[in-house]
N, C-alpha and C positions, 0 to 999 in steps of 0.2 A: 704573782702567780695565783694568789688567792682570788684576785679580782677576775682572773680568767675562768675560774671554776664556777663562779656565781651564776652566770647564765645557764650553764648545764645543770646545776643543782635546781634552779628554779624550773627549768623545763621538765626535769624528772619529777619534781613535786607536783606540777600541774598535771602531767600525764598519769601519775598514780592517783591523784585526787579526783580526776575527771568523772569516773563513774559515781563517786560519792556525792559529787556536786550536781549531778544530773537532776533535773526537775522531775518530781513525781507527777503523774497525770492528775488532773483535777478530780475532786470528788464528784461522783455522779449521783444525782437525785434519782432513786429508783422509780419514781412516779413518771419520769420522762422517758423511760425505756419503752420501745415499741412493742405492743402486744402482738404475738404471732398466732393467737387463737383465743377461743373463749375460755373464761375462767372455769375451773372444775373444782368440785368439792374435795377431792382426794388425789394424792399421788402415791405410787407404791414405794415402800421402804425396801431398798435394795442396797447391796454393797456398793459403795462409791457415792452415795448421796451425801452431800455436805451442806451445811447451813452457814450463812454469812449474815451477821447483823448489818443492817443498813439504816441505822437510826433507832428511835425509840418506838416506832410503830410499823416497821417493815422488816421482814426476814427474806433473804434470798436463798432459795434452794437450788442446788446444782445436782442434776440427775443425769443418767446416761442419755436421756432424751432431750436434755437442754436445761435452760434456766427457768425458774418459776418465781414470780414475785408473790409474797404473801403479806397482805395488809392485815395486821393483827386486829382483833376485835377490841379496839381501844388502844390507847397509848400504853407502853410498857417501859416506864422510865428507869426501872432497875436494870435494864440491859446494859452491860459493859463488856469490853473485850476480855477482862480478866475473870469473868464469871462463865460458868458452863450452863448449858440448857439441858434439862432432863425432861424428855418428852414422855407423857403418860398415854401410851397407845395400847390398845388391846387387840389390834389387828395387824395386818401386814402393810398398813398404809398410814400416812399422815393425813388427817382429815380436818376439814373446817370444824371449828369448835373444840378440837382436841386441846387439852391443856398442857403446858410445860412449866416446869419450875426453874427459877433462876437461882443457882447455887454457887457459893464460893468454893473452889476446888480444894483449898487448903484447910479451911475450918469446917466445911460441910454445912455452913449456915445457909439457910434458904431465905431469899429476899422477896419472895412472892411468886405468884403464878400469873400467866397470861394465856389467852386463847388464840388459836390460829384462825385466820380468815380463809377465803377462797384462794386457790392457786391459779395465777394467771401466767401462761407461758409468755416469756419475753425474749427479745433479742438483746444479748449483752455483748457489746464489742470487746475485742481483745484488749487487755490493759485497763479495763474499767476498775475504778476504785469506789468503794462505798464508805459513807461515814459510819462511825461506830457510836 
């Protein structure tokens, strides 16, 4: 009787584990994304703007009008997923040469500052993953 249940138990285990075993999409190099317009020095800060780290020298900004690739002014090796970015802006825009601090959210320790570059509008396909 136990041997009769094994195939059903196995099938159930595979069905439940299927989504967890699904392959993640490959990491996308943000420099390979197709530009959809000319680079601009600033983008407006509005509700809903989010920032995604895409390596140590690129940030991706998602705004209502679409995605923007920002090539930082030099590498920023202190960027990590478990750290937060505190932007130093005095206006209602993120602009080229604006600085941001990299901060540990638990200790409040600052790991340094980096400067933004120009904002290039890019096409980001659905399901795209960026390296951190």
